[in-house]
BAVEXMI-137992 format. One record per residue (C-alpha): residue number from 1; residue in three letters; x negated, y negated, z. Coordinates in steps of 0.1 Angstrom, whole numbers, plus 5000, padded with zeros to 4 digits. Example, Ala and Ser with C-alpha at 12.3 -4.5 7.8 and 13.67 -1.06 7.14 Angstrom:
<recs>
REC     k     r     px     py     pz
REC     1   ALA   4877   5045   5078
REC     2   SER   4863   5011   5071
</recs>
This chain:
<recs>
REC     k     r     px     py     pz
REC     1   MET   5003   4999   4997
REC     2   LYS   4987   4971   4987
REC     3   TYR   5008   4947   5018
REC     4   LYS   5001   4952   5057
REC     5   ALA   5039   4940   5061
REC     6   ALA   5074   4944   5046
REC     7   ILE   5097   4919   5052
REC     8   PHE   5133   4921   5039
REC     9   ASP   5164   4896   5038
REC    10   LEU   5197   4911   5056
REC    11   ASP   5226   4905   5035
REC    12   GLY   5224   4914   5000
REC    13   THR   5191   4932   5007
REC    14   ILE   5190   4958   5033
REC    15   LEU   5227   4954   5038
REC    16   ASP   5263   4953   5021
REC    17   THR   5282   4926   5046
REC    18   LEU   5303   4909   5022
REC    19   GLU   5331   4923   5030
REC    20   ASP   5333   4917   5065
REC    21   LEU   5320   4878   5062
REC    22   LYS   5348   4875   5040
REC    23   ASN   5369   4887   5066
REC    24   SER   5356   4871   5092
REC    25   THR   5360   4837   5074
REC    26   ASN   5398   4841   5060
REC    27   GLU   5404   4853   5098
REC    28   ALA   5389   4815   5107
REC    29   LEU   5406   4800   5078
REC    30   ARG   5440   4813   5084
REC    31   LEU   5437   4803   5119
REC    32   SER   5432   4766   5108
REC    33   GLY   5460   4766   5082
REC    34   TYR   5432   4768   5048
REC    35   PRO   5436   4786   5021
REC    36   GLU   5414   4823   5019
REC    37   ARG   5388   4826   5003
REC    38   THR   5383   4852   4975
REC    39   THR   5353   4882   4979
REC    40   ASP   5337   4863   4948
REC    41   GLU   5341   4828   4961
REC    42   VAL   5325   4846   4995
REC    43   ARG   5297   4859   4974
REC    44   ARG   5285   4822   4963
REC    45   PHE   5291   4807   4996
REC    46   VAL   5265   4827   5014
REC    47   GLY   5232   4828   5023
REC    48   ASN   5225   4792   5036
REC    49   GLY   5236   4799   5071
REC    50   ILE   5271   4803   5084
REC    51   ARG   5280   4761   5095
REC    52   ASN   5270   4762   5049
REC    53   LEU   5298   4788   5044
REC    54   MET   5322   4768   5068
REC    55   GLU   5312   4738   5049
REC    56   ARG   5319   4758   5013
REC    57   ALA   5348   4777   5030
REC    58   VAL   5372   4749   5037
REC    59   PRO   5388   4726   5011
REC    60   ALA   5368   4700   5000
REC    61   GLY   5374   4670   5022
REC    62   THR   5380   4686   5056
REC    63   PRO   5362   4667   5085
REC    64   ALA   5335   4679   5109
REC    65   GLY   5356   4684   5134
REC    66   ARG   5381   4708   5119
REC    67   ILE   5350   4722   5103
REC    68   ASP   5335   4732   5137
REC    69   ARG   5364   4748   5147
REC    70   VAL   5371   4770   5114
REC    71   HIS   5329   4778   5128
REC    72   ALA   5336   4785   5162
REC    73   ASP   5368   4811   5150
REC    74   PHE   5346   4824   5123
REC    75   THR   5317   4829   5154
REC    76   ALA   5349   4849   5177
REC    77   HIS   5356   4868   5150
REC    78   TYR   5325   4882   5135
REC    79   THR   5308   4892   5165
REC    80   LEU   5331   4920   5170
REC    81   HIS   5338   4926   5139
REC    82   CYS   5306   4925   5116
REC    83   ALA   5303   4963   5114
REC    84   ASP   5331   4972   5107
REC    85   SER   5329   4975   5070
REC    86   THR   5287   4966   5065
REC    87   ARG   5261   4996   5052
REC    88   PRO   5231   5001   5048
REC    89   TYR   5226   4997   5003
REC    90   PRO   5218   5034   4997
REC    91   GLY   5178   5044   4999
REC    92   ILE   5171   5015   5021
REC    93   PRO   5169   5041   5054
REC    94   GLU   5141   5059   5033
REC    95   LEU   5122   5032   5018
REC    96   LEU   5118   5015   5058
REC    97   ARG   5105   5051   5071
REC    98   THR   5085   5055   5040
REC    99   LEU   5066   5021   5047
REC   100   ARG   5069   5030   5081
REC   101   GLU   5052   5063   5069
REC   102   ASP   5025   5046   5051
REC   103   GLY   5011   5021   5079
REC   104   VAL   5032   4989   5066
REC   105   ARG   5053   4963   5101
REC   106   THR   5088   4962   5088
REC   107   ALA   5109   4933   5092
REC   108   VAL   5135   4916   5089
REC   109   ILE   5144   4876   5091
REC   110   SER   5183   4858   5082
REC   111   ASN   5203   4828   5082
REC   112   LYS   5227   4846   5101
REC   113   GLY   5236   4841   5139
REC   114   ASP   5208   4861   5154
REC   115   TYR   5235   4880   5172
REC   116   ALA   5247   4892   5147
REC   117   VAL   5210   4900   5134
REC   118   GLN   5206   4919   5163
REC   119   GLU   5234   4941   5168
REC   120   LEU   5235   4945   5129
REC   121   CYS   5197   4959   5125
REC   122   GLN   5199   4982   5160
REC   123   LYS   5232   4998   5144
REC   124   TYR   5216   5006   5110
REC   125   TYR   5183   5008   5110
REC   126   PRO   5171   5020   5145
REC   127   GLY   5135   5027   5151
REC   128   LEU   5127   5016   5118
REC   129   LEU   5121   4975   5122
REC   130   ASP   5092   4961   5142
REC   131   ALA   5107   4925   5143
REC   132   ALA   5141   4908   5134
REC   133   VAL   5147   4872   5136
REC   134   GLY   5179   4853   5129
REC   135   GLU   5188   4820   5132
REC   136   ARG   5188   4806   5165
REC   137   PRO   5179   4770   5188
REC   138   GLY   5135   4765   5175
REC   139   VAL   5145   4782   5141
REC   140   ARG   5150   4763   5112
REC   141   ARG   5170   4782   5084
REC   142   LYS   5157   4798   5056
REC   143   PRO   5143   4782   5033
REC   144   GLU   5127   4772   5054
REC   145   PRO   5095   4787   5063
REC   146   ASP   5101   4792   5101
REC   147   SER   5115   4827   5106
REC   148   VAL   5087   4843   5086
REC   149   ASN   5061   4827   5106
REC   150   GLU   5078   4838   5137
REC   151   VAL   5078   4877   5125
REC   152   LEU   5045   4870   5110
REC   153   ARG   5032   4857   5145
REC   154   GLN   5053   4886   5163
REC   155   LEU   5031   4913   5140
REC   156   GLY   5001   4898   5142
REC   157   CYS   4994   4888   5105
REC   158   ARG   4987   4862   5077
REC   159   ALA   5010   4853   5051
REC   160   ASP   4985   4869   5027
REC   161   GLU   4993   4907   5040
REC   162   ALA   5030   4903   5036
REC   163   VAL   5057   4902   5013
REC   164   TYR   5091   4891   5015
REC   165   LEU   5121   4907   4993
REC   166   GLY   5158   4895   4986
REC   167   ASP   5184   4893   4964
REC   168   SER   5190   4853   4960
REC   169   ASP   5173   4822   4952
REC   170   VAL   5168   4810   4991
REC   171   ASP   5147   4835   4991
REC   172   ILE   5128   4830   4965
REC   173   GLU   5116   4796   4985
REC   174   THR   5113   4809   5015
REC   175   ALA   5085   4833   5006
REC   176   ARG   5072   4798   4982
REC   177   ARG   5072   4780   5012
REC   178   ALA   5054   4804   5040
REC   179   GLY   5031   4816   5012
REC   180   THR   5038   4849   5011
REC   181   ALA   5041   4872   4977
REC   182   CYS   5081   4875   4970
REC   183   LEU   5094   4903   4951
REC   184   SER   5137   4898   4943
REC   185   VAL   5162   4929   4941
REC   186   ASP   5187   4924   4921
REC   187   TRP   5217   4947   4935
REC   188   GLY   5229   4917   4963
REC   189   PHE   5248   4891   4961
REC   190   ARG   5230   4870   4932
REC   191   SER   5228   4888   4892
REC   192   ARG   5188   4893   4876
REC   193   THR   5204   4863   4856
REC   194   PHE   5208   4837   4882
REC   195   LEU   5171   4853   4901
REC   196   LEU   5154   4847   4865
REC   197   GLU   5168   4809   4866
REC   198   HIS   5154   4804   4902
REC   199   GLY   5121   4812   4896
REC   200   ALA   5117   4852   4901
REC   201   SER   5080   4864   4892
REC   202   ALA   5089   4899   4893
REC   203   ILE   5125   4913   4900
REC   204   VAL   5134   4956   4909
REC   205   SER   5166   4968   4911
REC   206   SER   5165   5002   4930
REC   207   PRO   5145   5012   4963
REC   208   GLU   5127   5033   4945
REC   209   GLU   5116   5008   4915
REC   210   LEU   5106   4986   4950
REC   211   LEU   5088   5009   4962
REC   212   ARG   5064   5016   4930
REC   213   ALA   5058   4981   4927
REC   214   LEU   5044   4983   4963
REC   215   GLU   5025   5010   4959
REC   216   ALA   5009   4994   4928
</recs>
């Protein structure tokens, strides 16, 4: 392996979380009397943290105070239902096991609230991750490099010893700012065309292809 650490985005990269994100978004919207959103709309809205998801989901012109309420209702619902329909993407558990067997440290970073990141990583990938960092005080959201830097600190690795893997333009920019190599995956929330248009330098379409790219 040419890297000491592999740092993964969560939503759309190692976990398919879209249905639960949509359901909690729509529950929060319903409680405020706002129209619900489709799966494709929520897919487009995610990637920059839950607050931004709420700002995009509510009707245009919604006052900040009402968005605060929708955000709080989302958090209350998602805390209880973040794993109702969420599932690992096929081949990801095997990929993580192989990387660890080959001596590669593995980690997750996400703009999702840290409470959900910790729960989901423990539920779906127990013992397969060396670190996990979600949105929390003192760690700015991606594309700022704070979460990558925190993981590198925990793993004891330099940026040039790590590769960052994600499914979005936010992930591409995060890797650039953090100074890590970047591999994009096209099985998540953004298409291959979208990724290419936003600067992806290498794209893989399966965990097997991803593993071959890490071994090259």
